[in-house]
Backbone as JSON, one array per atom type, in Angstrom:
{
  "sequence": "MIEGECYDENSCARRVHDQNRATHKKRQWNYLLTVNQSLLPVLVWVHGGGLQSGCSSQSIPRIYNGTNIIARSLQQQPVIVVIINYRLGVLDDMYLTELIQENSSEWPTAGNYLYYTNKSNALDVSNKIVQNMNCSKGNSEMALACLCNSSIENLTKTYGYRQTKPIVDGYSFSFYPPAAIEKGKYNQNLTLMLRNNDYEHPLCFQVPDMNSTDALSK",
  "N": [[41.4, -76.69, -62.62], [38.25, -77.83, -61.62], [35.85, -78.08, -59.14], [33.53, -79.4, -56.67], [31.77, -80.04, -53.6], [31.16, -83.0, -51.57], [28.0, -84.72, -51.03], [25.66, -85.94, -48.72], [26.63, -88.74, -48.51], [27.79, -92.06, -47.77], [29.44, -92.16, -44.64], [32.93, -91.71, -44.24], [35.39, -93.59, -42.69], [37.92, -92.63, -42.37], [38.03, -89.99, -43.17], [35.99, -87.09, -43.2], [34.15, -85.1, -45.35], [33.44, -81.66, -46.26], [30.05, -80.87, -46.96], [27.35, -80.36, -49.25], [24.38, -79.31, -51.14], [25.0, -78.99, -53.8], [25.95, -81.17, -55.62], [26.56, -82.33, -58.1], [29.26, -82.28, -60.17], [32.41, -81.54, -61.7], [35.82, -82.53, -62.16], [38.92, -81.69, -63.36], [42.09, -82.39, -64.87], [45.21, -81.58, -66.42], [48.37, -82.17, -68.01], [51.19, -79.93, -67.56], [52.02, -78.26, -70.34], [54.79, -77.85, -72.51], [55.0, -77.27, -75.13], [53.03, -76.3, -77.96], [50.1, -78.14, -78.4], [47.72, -80.29, -79.93], [44.54, -81.97, -80.28], [44.55, -83.72, -78.06], [44.27, -86.76, -76.18], [41.29, -87.51, -74.36], [40.17, -88.55, -71.28], [37.22, -89.47, -69.91], [35.58, -90.02, -66.97], [32.83, -91.27, -65.53], [32.16, -91.96, -62.48], [31.45, -94.86, -60.41], [30.7, -96.41, -57.6], [28.56, -97.79, -56.64], [26.33, -96.23, -57.0], [26.07, -94.79, -54.71], [28.23, -93.85, -53.12], [31.29, -91.87, -52.8], [33.2, -89.17, -54.3], [34.45, -86.57, -56.5], [36.04, -84.69, -55.25], [37.21, -85.99, -53.26], [39.89, -87.15, -51.31], [40.76, -89.35, -49.88], [39.41, -92.52, -49.93], [41.7, -92.79, -52.78], [40.47, -93.4, -55.14], [38.54, -92.0, -56.57], [39.28, -89.41, -57.31], [41.01, -88.95, -59.46], [43.77, -88.49, -59.4], [45.44, -90.72, -59.3], [45.2, -91.73, -61.88], [46.41, -89.73, -63.44], [49.01, -89.76, -62.31], [49.93, -92.21, -63.15], [49.95, -92.11, -65.85], [51.29, -92.33, -69.22], [54.65, -91.3, -69.69], [55.58, -88.15, -71.05], [53.39, -88.11, -72.69], [50.83, -86.34, -73.04], [47.61, -86.08, -71.49], [44.16, -85.42, -71.05], [42.15, -85.49, -68.24], [38.94, -86.01, -67.1], [36.8, -86.02, -64.43], [33.67, -87.04, -63.37], [30.98, -86.96, -61.12], [27.74, -88.04, -60.05], [24.49, -86.92, -58.86], [23.43, -88.46, -55.85], [21.21, -90.88, -54.67], [17.88, -91.19, -53.13], [16.92, -88.78, -51.95], [18.16, -86.85, -53.49], [16.74, -87.07, -55.76], [14.71, -85.29, -55.67], [15.26, -83.21, -57.25], [14.85, -84.03, -59.79], [13.82, -83.33, -62.96], [11.6, -84.35, -64.48], [9.98, -85.48, -62.48], [9.44, -83.39, -60.73], [7.91, -81.74, -62.36], [5.7, -83.38, -62.82], [4.76, -83.82, -60.28], [4.46, -81.39, -58.78], [3.32, -80.38, -56.46], [4.22, -82.05, -54.53], [6.92, -81.74, -54.34], [9.72, -80.99, -52.19], [9.78, -83.76, -51.76], [9.84, -85.92, -53.45], [10.4, -89.08, -55.06], [12.52, -91.33, -57.0], [10.92, -92.18, -59.69], [11.63, -93.58, -61.91], [13.16, -95.63, -61.1], [11.78, -97.09, -59.13], [8.72, -99.08, -59.0], [6.5, -97.52, -59.6], [5.24, -94.11, -59.6], [3.88, -93.52, -57.24], [4.93, -95.35, -55.42], [7.56, -94.43, -55.36], [7.24, -91.88, -54.2], [6.28, -92.63, -51.7], [8.52, -93.91, -50.58], [10.52, -91.86, -50.42], [9.12, -89.95, -48.91], [8.82, -91.32, -46.53], [11.39, -91.33, -45.53], [11.71, -88.59, -45.05], [9.75, -88.25, -43.08], [10.77, -89.9, -41.03], [12.93, -88.42, -40.34], [11.76, -86.44, -38.97], [10.88, -84.23, -40.41], [8.59, -83.62, -41.75], [6.65, -81.74, -41.22], [4.88, -78.81, -42.18], [5.39, -76.92, -45.28], [6.84, -77.8, -48.54], [9.24, -76.35, -48.81], [9.96, -75.9, -46.16], [10.36, -78.53, -45.35], [12.58, -79.22, -46.89], [14.46, -77.39, -45.88], [14.64, -78.35, -43.29], [15.8, -80.91, -43.71], [18.25, -80.11, -44.77], [19.41, -78.94, -42.56], [19.83, -81.04, -40.93], [21.88, -83.53, -39.29], [24.67, -85.18, -40.83], [25.16, -87.73, -39.91], [22.66, -88.6, -38.87], [21.12, -88.45, -41.21], [22.39, -90.35, -42.83], [21.99, -92.68, -41.33], [19.17, -92.87, -41.27], [18.58, -92.92, -43.96], [19.78, -95.29, -44.94], [20.63, -98.16, -46.97], [20.27, -97.57, -50.21], [19.73, -97.76, -53.66], [19.63, -95.83, -56.6], [18.82, -94.49, -59.85], [21.45, -92.62, -61.47], [21.66, -89.03, -61.47], [22.09, -86.05, -63.28], [22.14, -82.64, -63.26], [19.28, -82.48, -63.16], [18.56, -84.37, -65.01], [17.84, -87.71, -65.57], [19.76, -90.62, -65.97], [18.62, -92.79, -68.18], [19.51, -95.09, -69.37], [21.6, -97.88, -68.7], [25.08, -97.4, -68.72], [26.71, -99.09, -70.64], [24.58, -100.07, -72.19], [23.57, -97.72, -73.23], [25.64, -96.94, -74.94], [25.58, -99.08, -76.71], [23.08, -98.73, -77.89], [23.46, -96.44, -79.27], [23.17, -93.98, -77.96], [24.73, -91.57, -77.77], [27.11, -89.01, -78.73], [27.63, -89.39, -82.05], [29.75, -88.5, -83.5], [32.01, -88.59, -82.04], [35.26, -89.9, -81.35], [35.49, -92.77, -79.76], [36.43, -94.8, -77.04], [35.38, -97.34, -75.05], [35.37, -98.52, -71.75], [34.18, -100.7, -69.4], [33.38, -101.63, -66.06], [31.71, -103.82, -64.24], [32.05, -104.41, -61.59], [33.18, -102.3, -60.25], [33.29, -100.89, -57.75], [34.04, -102.7, -55.46], [36.4, -103.7, -56.62], [38.13, -101.51, -57.04], [38.59, -100.68, -54.44], [39.95, -102.87, -53.5], [42.2, -102.91, -55.12], [43.69, -100.25, -55.13], [45.81, -98.97, -56.41], [45.8, -99.62, -59.06], [46.8, -99.48, -62.45], [46.33, -98.18, -65.85], [47.06, -100.15, -67.68], [46.89, -102.53, -66.19], [44.16, -102.44, -65.61], [42.93, -102.73, -68.11], [43.64, -105.29, -68.7], [42.24, -106.9, -67.04]],
  "CA": [[40.65, -77.7, -61.87], [36.92, -77.39, -61.21], [35.31, -79.1, -58.25], [32.57, -79.04, -55.64], [31.9, -80.87, -52.41], [30.31, -84.19, -51.51], [26.71, -84.53, -50.36], [24.92, -87.06, -48.18], [27.14, -90.03, -48.89], [28.2, -92.83, -46.61], [30.56, -91.55, -43.94], [34.21, -92.39, -44.43], [36.0, -93.73, -41.37], [39.2, -91.94, -42.31], [37.92, -88.56, -43.41], [34.66, -86.61, -43.51], [34.32, -83.91, -46.17], [32.36, -80.67, -46.26], [29.01, -81.39, -47.83], [26.24, -79.47, -49.56], [23.45, -79.86, -52.12], [25.51, -78.84, -55.16], [26.82, -82.34, -55.68], [27.01, -82.71, -59.42], [30.43, -81.46, -60.44], [33.47, -82.22, -62.43], [37.16, -82.16, -61.77], [39.74, -82.02, -64.51], [43.52, -82.12, -64.8], [46.01, -81.89, -67.59], [49.79, -81.91, -67.81], [51.72, -78.64, -67.96], [52.62, -78.49, -71.65], [55.86, -76.92, -72.87], [54.85, -76.98, -76.55], [51.64, -76.31, -78.4], [49.65, -79.5, -78.71], [46.3, -80.35, -80.26], [43.94, -83.3, -80.36], [44.99, -84.57, -76.95], [43.25, -87.73, -75.74], [40.5, -87.11, -73.19], [39.56, -89.65, -70.53], [36.08, -89.02, -69.11], [35.19, -91.11, -66.07], [31.66, -91.1, -64.68], [32.48, -93.05, -61.55], [30.35, -95.65, -59.87], [30.47, -96.38, -56.16], [27.26, -98.38, -56.34], [25.35, -95.12, -57.0], [25.84, -94.41, -53.32], [29.35, -93.25, -52.39], [32.43, -91.37, -53.55], [33.07, -87.9, -55.0], [35.7, -86.21, -57.15], [36.86, -83.87, -54.36], [37.63, -86.88, -52.17], [41.3, -87.51, -51.39], [40.91, -90.67, -49.29], [40.42, -93.19, -50.76], [42.1, -92.03, -53.96], [39.94, -94.02, -56.35], [37.57, -91.17, -57.28], [39.67, -88.03, -57.63], [41.74, -88.84, -60.71], [45.21, -88.29, -59.27], [46.12, -91.97, -59.66], [45.23, -91.84, -63.34], [47.44, -88.81, -63.92], [50.32, -90.2, -61.85], [50.32, -93.42, -63.85], [49.87, -91.92, -67.3], [52.56, -92.49, -69.92], [55.52, -90.14, -69.67], [55.66, -87.35, -72.27], [52.19, -88.32, -73.5], [49.8, -85.58, -72.33], [46.24, -86.56, -71.54], [43.22, -84.65, -70.25], [41.3, -86.38, -67.46], [37.75, -85.35, -66.56], [36.08, -86.9, -63.5], [32.31, -86.55, -63.09], [30.11, -87.81, -60.3], [26.35, -87.65, -60.19], [23.71, -86.85, -57.62], [23.32, -89.8, -55.29], [20.2, -91.25, -53.72], [16.47, -90.81, -53.23], [16.7, -87.38, -51.61], [18.6, -86.01, -54.61], [15.76, -87.16, -56.84], [13.79, -84.17, -55.55], [15.62, -82.26, -58.3], [14.61, -84.65, -61.09], [12.91, -82.45, -63.68], [10.35, -85.01, -64.84], [9.16, -85.74, -61.31], [8.99, -82.1, -60.22], [6.83, -81.27, -63.24], [4.53, -84.25, -62.66], [4.29, -83.81, -58.89], [4.96, -80.13, -58.24], [2.8, -80.16, -55.11], [4.91, -82.94, -53.61], [8.33, -81.39, -54.24], [10.87, -81.76, -52.65], [9.82, -85.1, -51.18], [9.57, -86.89, -54.51], [11.43, -90.11, -55.24], [12.9, -91.63, -58.37], [9.92, -93.09, -60.22], [12.22, -94.4, -62.95], [13.78, -96.79, -60.46], [10.75, -97.87, -58.45], [7.71, -99.62, -59.89], [5.61, -96.46, -60.03], [5.48, -92.84, -58.93], [3.35, -93.59, -55.89], [5.93, -96.07, -54.63], [8.7, -93.54, -55.2], [6.89, -90.85, -53.23], [6.18, -93.28, -50.39], [9.87, -94.17, -50.08], [11.19, -90.62, -50.04], [8.36, -89.32, -47.83], [9.09, -92.05, -45.3], [12.68, -90.82, -45.04], [11.44, -87.26, -44.51], [9.0, -88.44, -41.83], [11.66, -90.45, -40.01], [13.83, -87.34, -39.94], [10.91, -85.45, -38.32], [10.9, -83.04, -41.26], [7.39, -83.63, -42.59], [5.72, -80.67, -40.86], [5.02, -77.62, -42.99], [5.4, -77.08, -46.73], [8.02, -78.45, -49.1], [10.43, -75.56, -48.52], [10.32, -76.16, -44.76], [10.89, -79.89, -45.3], [13.92, -79.18, -47.45], [15.32, -76.7, -44.92], [14.84, -79.27, -42.17], [16.76, -81.92, -44.13], [19.56, -79.47, -44.93], [19.94, -78.63, -41.24], [20.01, -82.29, -40.18], [23.26, -84.01, -39.28], [24.99, -86.22, -41.81], [25.04, -89.02, -39.23], [21.24, -88.97, -38.84], [20.67, -88.67, -42.57], [22.94, -91.62, -43.3], [21.33, -93.77, -40.6], [17.78, -92.96, -41.7], [18.54, -93.23, -45.39], [20.09, -96.7, -45.14], [21.27, -98.53, -48.23], [19.31, -97.48, -51.3], [20.34, -97.44, -54.94], [18.73, -95.25, -57.59], [19.51, -94.1, -61.07], [22.19, -91.37, -61.32], [21.02, -87.83, -62.01], [22.97, -84.91, -63.49], [21.41, -81.42, -63.64], [17.86, -82.73, -63.36], [18.32, -85.39, -66.03], [18.11, -89.05, -65.09], [20.3, -91.53, -66.97], [17.66, -93.88, -68.36], [20.2, -96.28, -69.83], [22.86, -98.34, -68.12], [26.06, -96.87, -69.69], [27.01, -99.95, -71.8], [23.39, -100.15, -73.04], [23.48, -96.45, -73.94], [26.6, -97.0, -76.04], [25.1, -100.08, -77.67], [21.91, -98.2, -78.59], [23.82, -95.22, -79.97], [22.7, -92.8, -77.24], [25.85, -90.68, -77.49], [27.5, -88.24, -79.91], [28.2, -90.31, -83.02], [30.94, -87.91, -84.12], [33.15, -88.74, -81.14], [36.09, -91.1, -81.39], [35.23, -93.21, -78.39], [36.8, -96.13, -76.59], [34.65, -97.55, -73.81], [35.76, -99.61, -70.86], [33.23, -100.77, -68.31], [33.66, -102.63, -65.04], [30.5, -103.98, -63.44], [32.4, -104.59, -60.19], [34.12, -101.21, -60.01], [33.43, -100.47, -56.35], [34.93, -103.55, -54.67], [37.69, -103.9, -57.27], [38.99, -100.35, -56.81], [39.01, -100.67, -53.05], [40.91, -103.95, -53.32], [43.42, -102.6, -55.86], [43.62, -98.8, -55.32], [46.91, -98.46, -57.23], [45.72, -100.21, -60.39], [47.04, -98.55, -63.55], [45.49, -98.42, -67.01], [47.43, -101.43, -68.29], [46.29, -103.58, -65.36], [42.7, -102.38, -65.72], [42.52, -103.25, -69.41], [43.96, -106.71, -68.78], [41.41, -107.64, -66.09]],
  "C": [[39.33, -77.11, -61.42], [36.34, -78.46, -60.31], [34.25, -78.51, -57.33], [32.77, -79.94, -54.45], [30.95, -82.06, -52.47], [28.98, -83.84, -50.83], [26.15, -85.87, -49.92], [25.36, -88.41, -48.72], [27.5, -90.78, -47.63], [29.41, -92.19, -45.96], [31.8, -92.38, -44.15], [34.92, -92.43, -43.09], [37.28, -92.91, -41.24], [39.09, -90.43, -42.52], [36.48, -88.2, -43.76], [34.81, -85.27, -44.22], [33.17, -82.93, -45.96], [31.32, -81.11, -47.28], [27.94, -80.33, -48.07], [25.4, -80.06, -50.68], [23.96, -79.77, -53.55], [26.48, -79.97, -55.47], [27.31, -82.68, -57.07], [28.14, -81.76, -59.81], [31.4, -82.23, -61.3], [34.81, -81.72, -61.94], [38.07, -82.56, -62.92], [41.19, -81.6, -64.29], [44.1, -82.24, -66.2], [47.47, -81.54, -67.28], [50.12, -80.47, -68.18], [52.49, -78.84, -69.26], [53.67, -77.42, -71.95], [55.81, -76.56, -74.35], [53.37, -76.98, -76.88], [51.24, -77.71, -78.84], [48.16, -79.45, -79.04], [45.85, -81.8, -80.3], [44.47, -84.24, -79.28], [43.89, -85.57, -76.61], [42.57, -87.24, -74.47], [39.9, -88.36, -72.56], [38.45, -89.07, -69.66], [35.6, -90.2, -68.28], [33.98, -90.67, -65.26], [31.7, -92.24, -63.69], [31.25, -93.68, -60.94], [30.17, -95.48, -58.38], [29.11, -96.91, -55.8], [26.14, -97.36, -56.31], [25.11, -94.59, -55.6], [27.0, -93.66, -52.68], [30.42, -92.73, -53.34], [32.16, -90.03, -54.21], [34.44, -87.46, -55.5], [36.56, -85.28, -56.32], [37.46, -84.69, -53.23], [39.09, -87.28, -52.36], [41.59, -88.88, -50.8], [39.56, -91.37, -49.3], [40.63, -92.45, -52.07], [41.41, -92.48, -55.24], [39.02, -93.11, -57.15], [38.13, -89.86, -57.81], [40.61, -87.88, -58.82], [43.24, -88.71, -60.6], [46.0, -89.55, -59.61], [46.25, -92.12, -61.17], [46.32, -90.97, -63.92], [48.83, -89.31, -63.56], [50.83, -91.39, -62.64], [50.13, -93.32, -65.36], [51.25, -92.06, -67.92], [53.36, -91.2, -69.9], [55.55, -89.47, -71.05], [54.49, -87.6, -73.23], [51.02, -87.64, -72.8], [48.41, -86.17, -72.53], [45.38, -85.66, -70.65], [42.28, -85.63, -69.56], [40.16, -85.57, -66.86], [37.0, -86.36, -65.7], [34.72, -86.27, -63.21], [31.63, -87.5, -62.12], [28.72, -87.19, -60.25], [25.68, -87.49, -58.84], [23.41, -88.26, -57.16], [22.1, -89.93, -54.39], [18.82, -90.66, -53.92], [16.26, -89.34, -52.96], [17.17, -86.45, -52.72], [17.62, -86.06, -55.77], [14.72, -86.05, -56.75], [14.08, -83.12, -56.63], [15.4, -82.83, -59.7], [13.5, -83.9, -61.82], [11.56, -83.1, -63.97], [9.42, -85.16, -63.64], [8.63, -84.45, -60.7], [7.82, -81.59, -61.04], [5.56, -82.08, -63.03], [3.92, -84.14, -61.27], [4.75, -82.53, -58.19], [4.5, -79.88, -56.81], [3.55, -80.99, -54.08], [6.39, -82.58, -53.44], [8.62, -80.72, -52.91], [10.9, -83.2, -52.15], [9.5, -86.18, -52.21], [10.72, -87.87, -54.65], [11.69, -90.37, -56.71], [11.94, -92.64, -58.97], [10.47, -93.96, -61.34], [12.86, -95.66, -62.38], [12.74, -97.68, -59.82], [9.64, -98.24, -59.43], [6.75, -98.56, -60.39], [5.87, -95.21, -59.21], [5.0, -92.86, -57.48], [4.33, -94.27, -54.95], [7.11, -95.17, -54.34], [8.43, -92.47, -54.15], [6.8, -91.43, -51.82], [7.56, -93.47, -49.77], [10.53, -92.89, -49.59], [10.45, -89.91, -48.91], [8.61, -90.01, -46.5], [10.41, -91.59, -44.69], [12.48, -89.46, -44.39], [10.72, -87.36, -43.17], [9.9, -88.95, -40.71], [12.69, -89.43, -39.53], [13.07, -86.23, -39.2], [10.89, -84.13, -39.09], [9.63, -82.89, -42.1], [6.39, -82.53, -42.26], [5.97, -79.45, -41.74], [5.04, -77.93, -44.48], [6.72, -77.68, -47.21], [9.3, -77.68, -48.8], [10.9, -75.78, -47.08], [10.91, -77.56, -44.61], [12.32, -79.92, -45.81], [14.9, -78.5, -46.49], [15.63, -77.59, -43.73], [15.88, -80.32, -42.51], [18.16, -81.33, -44.24], [20.21, -79.17, -43.58], [20.16, -79.87, -40.38], [21.47, -82.74, -40.26], [23.46, -85.1, -40.32], [24.82, -87.59, -41.19], [23.59, -89.5, -39.23], [20.69, -89.25, -40.23], [21.13, -90.03, -43.09], [22.24, -92.8, -42.64], [19.9, -93.96, -41.09], [17.66, -93.4, -43.15], [18.79, -94.72, -45.64], [20.77, -96.95, -46.47], [20.22, -98.55, -49.34], [20.05, -97.11, -52.58], [19.29, -96.9, -55.9], [19.52, -94.93, -58.84], [20.25, -92.78, -60.85], [21.51, -90.22, -62.03], [22.06, -86.72, -62.15], [22.12, -83.75, -64.0], [19.95, -81.7, -64.0], [17.54, -83.77, -64.41], [18.72, -86.75, -65.48], [18.64, -89.92, -66.22], [19.37, -92.73, -67.1], [18.34, -95.18, -68.73], [21.39, -96.6, -68.94], [23.94, -97.99, -69.14], [26.4, -97.8, -70.86], [25.81, -100.06, -72.76], [23.22, -98.86, -73.84], [24.43, -96.42, -75.13], [26.08, -97.93, -77.13], [23.94, -99.55, -78.51], [22.19, -96.87, -79.29], [23.37, -93.96, -79.3], [23.88, -91.91, -76.82], [26.21, -89.97, -78.79], [28.22, -89.15, -80.9], [29.48, -89.78, -83.65], [32.18, -88.04, -83.24], [33.93, -90.0, -81.46], [36.13, -91.63, -79.97], [35.73, -94.62, -78.16], [36.19, -96.32, -75.21], [35.22, -98.72, -73.04], [34.82, -99.59, -69.68], [33.62, -101.88, -67.34], [32.45, -102.74, -64.14], [30.81, -104.08, -61.95], [33.4, -103.52, -59.76], [34.36, -100.95, -58.53], [34.32, -101.39, -55.54], [36.31, -103.7, -55.29], [38.64, -102.74, -56.98], [39.43, -100.25, -55.36], [40.07, -101.74, -52.79], [42.24, -103.63, -53.98], [43.45, -101.1, -56.15], [44.7, -98.24, -56.23], [46.92, -99.04, -58.64], [45.97, -99.15, -61.46], [46.22, -98.96, -64.77], [45.79, -99.76, -67.67], [46.81, -102.59, -67.52], [44.78, -103.62, -65.55], [42.22, -103.0, -67.02], [42.75, -104.75, -69.53], [43.06, -107.55, -67.89], [39.98, -107.74, -66.57]]
}
């Protein structure tokens, strides 16, 4: 199992997790096998949460950490489950490679120009958050240190509700996942079955114990 911690997500009324900037991570499980097996099916889930909440180290609610999938897998049919979640929000866009290269003097207060109408708009949005956190004094390193030392409560309140494109290791997903599949933006040599749910966030909260059969029928 490989995992990290959550970062700057909406607070959970039932549990608050340790948080840091290393938010992109994966978590994987597989059954304990008693015989040699090859070509096992692999389920890769890049979870949603409205691009704003949830992480794979989260135990409550259980919709993001993969344990429900394993618990409800077919008996005696091993499967490998990989859960990935992406960087979330405007402040995480400070690590977006394209924006850092284009606006190196503005880092780390750069926003997601792929989501907003233009780069200037993106910088205005993220800089406003930094200013409202009283972290705009000094250079970019001081601004980043100030944000890192701020409380999660203040960050969440100041940040508000904002949705941006997901980012993994400095790369922004330019395509909505179904569009990426449709346009062939994936490894063509993979045997792939895709299932997408545009209403993942509310549906999973309403039906946290949904199994694969139920999901495919809805």
